[in-house]
C-alpha positions as CSV (number, residue, x, y, z in Angstrom):
1,X,-6.5,6.7,-4.7
2,X,-7.7,7.6,-1.1
3,X,-4.7,8.9,0.2
4,X,-4.7,11.2,-2.3
5,X,-1.6,10.1,-4.5
6,X,-1.0,8.5,-7.9
7,X,1.3,8.3,-10.4
8,X,0.7,9.9,-13.5
9,X,0.3,8.5,-16.9
10,X,-1.8,9.5,-20.0
11,X,-2.2,6.0,-22.6
12,X,-0.3,3.9,-20.6
13,X,-3.4,1.5,-19.2
14,X,-1.8,-1.5,-20.6
15,X,0.8,-1.0,-18.3
16,X,-0.4,-0.4,-15.5
17,X,-4.2,-0.5,-13.9
18,X,-6.2,2.7,-14.5
19,X,-8.4,4.5,-12.1
20,X,-11.3,6.5,-13.2
21,X,-9.8,9.9,-13.5
22,X,-7.2,8.8,-16.2
23,X,-4.6,8.3,-13.8
24,X,-2.4,5.5,-12.6
25,X,-2.7,4.4,-8.6
26,X,0.8,3.2,-8.1
27,X,-0.8,1.7,-4.6
28,X,-2.1,-1.0,-6.2
29,X,1.3,-2.1,-7.6
30,X,3.2,-2.4,-4.6
31,X,0.0,-3.8,-2.6
32,X,-0.1,-6.7,-4.7
33,X,3.4,-7.2,-4.0
34,X,2.7,-6.9,-0.4
35,X,0.0,-9.2,-0.8
36,X,2.5,-11.7,-2.1
37,X,5.0,-11.1,0.3
38,X,3.2,-11.9,3.6
39,X,1.8,-15.1,3.1
40,X,5.2,-16.4,1.9
41,X,6.5,-14.9,4.9
42,X,3.8,-16.2,7.3
43,X,4.5,-19.7,5.7
44,X,8.0,-19.6,6.1
45,X,7.4,-18.3,9.9
46,X,5.1,-21.1,11.0
47,X,6.9,-23.5,9.1
48,X,10.1,-22.8,11.4
49,X,8.0,-22.7,14.5
50,X,6.2,-25.9,14.0
51,X,9.5,-28.1,12.8
52,X,11.0,-26.2,16.0
53,X,8.1,-27.5,18.3
54,X,7.9,-30.9,17.0
55,X,11.6,-31.4,17.3
56,X,11.4,-30.3,21.1
57,X,8.3,-32.5,21.6
58,X,10.1,-35.9,19.7
59,X,13.2,-35.8,20.9
60,X,12.9,-33.9,24.9
61,X,13.9,-37.1,26.3
62,X,16.1,-38.9,24.1
63,X,19.1,-40.9,26.3
64,X,22.5,-39.8,25.5
65,X,23.0,-43.5,23.5
66,X,20.1,-42.5,21.2
67,X,21.8,-39.3,20.0
68,X,22.4,-39.0,16.5
69,X,25.8,-39.9,15.2
70,X,25.8,-38.2,11.9
71,X,26.0,-34.2,11.7
72,X,24.7,-33.3,8.1
73,X,22.4,-34.8,5.6
74,X,23.8,-33.5,2.1
75,X,20.5,-34.3,0.2
76,X,17.9,-32.4,2.9
77,X,20.3,-29.2,2.9
78,X,20.7,-29.2,-0.9
79,X,16.9,-29.2,-1.5
80,X,16.4,-26.3,1.3
81,X,18.9,-24.6,-0.1
82,X,17.4,-24.8,-3.7
83,X,13.7,-24.0,-2.0
84,X,15.1,-21.0,-0.3
85,X,17.0,-19.9,-3.8
86,X,13.5,-20.3,-6.0
87,X,11.4,-18.3,-3.3
88,X,13.9,-15.5,-3.4
89,X,14.2,-15.6,-7.0
90,X,9.8,-15.3,-7.3
91,X,10.2,-12.6,-4.9
92,X,12.6,-10.7,-6.9
93,X,11.2,-10.8,-10.1
94,X,7.5,-10.1,-8.7
95,X,9.4,-6.8,-6.7
96,X,11.6,-5.7,-9.7
97,X,8.9,-6.5,-12.3
98,X,6.3,-3.6,-9.9
99,X,9.2,-1.2,-10.3
100,X,9.5,-1.4,-13.6
101,X,6.1,-0.9,-14.5
102,X,5.9,2.5,-12.1
103,X,9.5,3.3,-13.4
104,X,8.3,2.9,-17.2
105,X,5.2,5.0,-16.7
106,X,6.9,7.9,-14.5
107,X,9.7,7.8,-17.5
108,X,7.4,9.0,-20.1
109,X,5.3,11.3,-18.6
110,X,5.8,14.9,-19.3
111,X,5.5,17.1,-15.5
112,X,4.1,20.3,-15.0
113,X,6.0,21.0,-12.3
114,X,9.6,20.1,-11.5
115,X,10.8,20.1,-8.2
116,X,14.7,19.2,-6.9
117,X,14.9,17.6,-3.3
118,X,17.8,17.1,-1.9
119,X,18.8,15.2,1.6
120,X,21.6,16.5,3.8
121,X,22.6,15.9,7.3
122,X,19.9,17.0,8.8
123,X,17.9,19.2,6.2
124,X,15.4,19.0,3.0
125,X,16.1,21.3,0.4
126,X,13.5,22.0,-2.0
127,X,14.0,23.7,-5.2
128,X,11.5,24.9,-7.9
129,X,13.6,25.9,-10.7
130,X,10.9,27.0,-12.8
131,X,10.1,29.5,-10.3
132,X,13.7,30.3,-8.4
133,X,12.2,28.9,-5.5
134,X,14.4,27.5,-2.5
135,X,12.6,26.1,0.6
136,X,14.3,24.5,3.8
137,X,13.8,22.3,6.3
138,X,14.6,20.2,9.0
139,X,17.7,21.6,12.0
140,X,17.1,24.8,10.6
141,X,14.2,25.5,8.6
142,X,10.5,24.9,8.8
143,X,9.3,25.7,4.9
144,X,6.4,23.2,3.8
145,X,6.9,21.1,0.2
146,X,3.9,22.9,-1.8
147,X,2.5,21.0,-4.5
148,X,-0.4,21.4,-7.2
149,X,-3.4,19.3,-7.1
150,X,-4.2,17.6,-10.2
151,X,-1.1,18.3,-12.1
152,X,2.1,16.1,-12.7
153,X,4.8,17.0,-10.4
154,X,8.2,15.6,-10.8
155,X,10.4,15.0,-8.2
156,X,14.3,14.5,-8.5
157,X,15.4,13.0,-5.4
158,X,19.3,13.3,-4.8
159,X,21.3,13.0,-1.8
160,X,24.6,15.3,-0.7
161,X,26.1,12.8,1.8
162,X,24.5,9.5,3.0
163,X,21.1,7.6,2.3
164,X,18.3,9.5,2.9
165,X,14.3,8.1,2.2
166,X,11.8,10.6,1.4
167,X,8.6,9.3,2.9
168,X,5.2,10.4,3.4
169,X,3.4,7.7,5.8
170,X,-0.2,9.0,5.0
171,X,0.4,8.8,0.9
172,X,1.9,5.7,1.5
173,X,4.7,6.7,-0.6
174,X,8.8,6.4,0.0
175,X,12.1,6.5,-2.4
176,X,15.2,6.4,-1.3
177,X,18.0,9.0,-2.1
178,X,20.8,7.3,-3.2
179,X,24.4,9.5,-3.0
180,X,25.7,10.0,-6.3
181,X,22.8,9.4,-8.2
182,X,19.2,11.1,-9.0
183,X,16.2,9.1,-8.5
184,X,12.9,10.4,-10.4
185,X,9.5,9.8,-9.1
186,X,6.6,11.6,-11.3
187,X,3.5,12.1,-9.4
188,X,0.2,13.4,-9.1
189,X,-1.5,14.6,-6.0
190,X,-5.1,14.3,-6.5
191,X,-6.7,16.0,-3.2
192,X,-5.8,18.8,-1.3
193,X,-4.4,18.4,2.2
194,X,-1.5,18.8,4.4
195,X,1.0,15.5,4.9
196,X,3.3,15.1,7.0
197,X,6.8,13.5,6.1
198,X,10.2,12.6,7.1
199,X,13.3,11.1,6.6
200,X,12.7,7.3,6.5
201,X,16.8,5.8,6.9
202,X,18.7,6.3,9.8
203,X,21.1,9.2,8.4
204,X,22.8,10.0,12.2
205,X,22.5,11.7,15.6
206,X,19.8,14.6,14.0
207,X,18.0,12.2,12.1
208,X,15.0,12.8,13.7
209,X,14.4,16.4,12.9
210,X,14.5,15.7,9.0
211,X,11.1,15.8,8.7
212,X,8.7,18.0,6.5
213,X,5.0,18.5,5.4
214,X,3.9,18.1,1.7
215,X,1.0,20.6,1.2
216,X,-1.0,20.3,-1.7
217,X,-2.7,23.0,-2.8
218,X,-5.3,23.8,-6.1
219,X,-3.8,24.9,-9.3
220,X,-5.0,28.4,-8.8
221,X,-3.5,28.5,-5.1
222,X,-0.4,27.2,-6.2
223,X,0.2,29.5,-8.6
224,X,-0.6,32.3,-6.3
225,X,1.7,31.2,-3.3
226,X,4.5,30.7,-6.0
227,X,3.9,34.5,-7.0
228,X,4.2,35.3,-3.6
229,X,7.0,33.4,-2.7
230,X,9.3,35.2,-6.2
231,X,7.9,38.7,-4.6
232,X,9.2,37.6,-1.2
233,X,12.6,35.7,-2.3
234,X,11.1,32.4,-0.8
235,X,11.1,33.9,2.4
236,X,8.6,31.8,3.5
237,X,6.0,28.7,2.9
């Protein structure tokens, strides 16, 4: 929670670990997956390196007449394939389980604010349907995505062309935008601040211009900001 972002939930402690404030910390879910992936990856890498080094050391001076006459080992290859299949199945299980838990809590939450986030080459469009506010940032615009703290915010993520990724590194939050579908994320910002974000999927020539800032304000400051935006027609962030 130190990054200031959580997935909001009330009465869903049985699904995820609840923080003291009653919110649900999504970081712990993905950190748990990360803590499983990394040791497995290190173990597999170490196994291959060790096997390669042993083969080089043991057989480095083998004379031609002692070269192996066989080129396949069905049992060894079948065992290797089975082991890899089991590892992949296990990793898929823990990944999809964590995704399901987070998505379940997100779907059950009633948002206090909805923001439509649309990615296109090479611009972000932030639409606030309840306020009639439209903001743009990227190749042309330079307006912040403004959200209130302590309130549930639902982001409806969509793409107009290719796959983009809505990524806020400081908050450890990233979600893909898939063309032809809408992805929903329900988030709560626990503290005020300015958080830099960008597209995390290479989407073409000007991919590097798809940057944005998330500006988290107190509820009162956000209301005042929204009123100014409505009064000026959303001319500035």
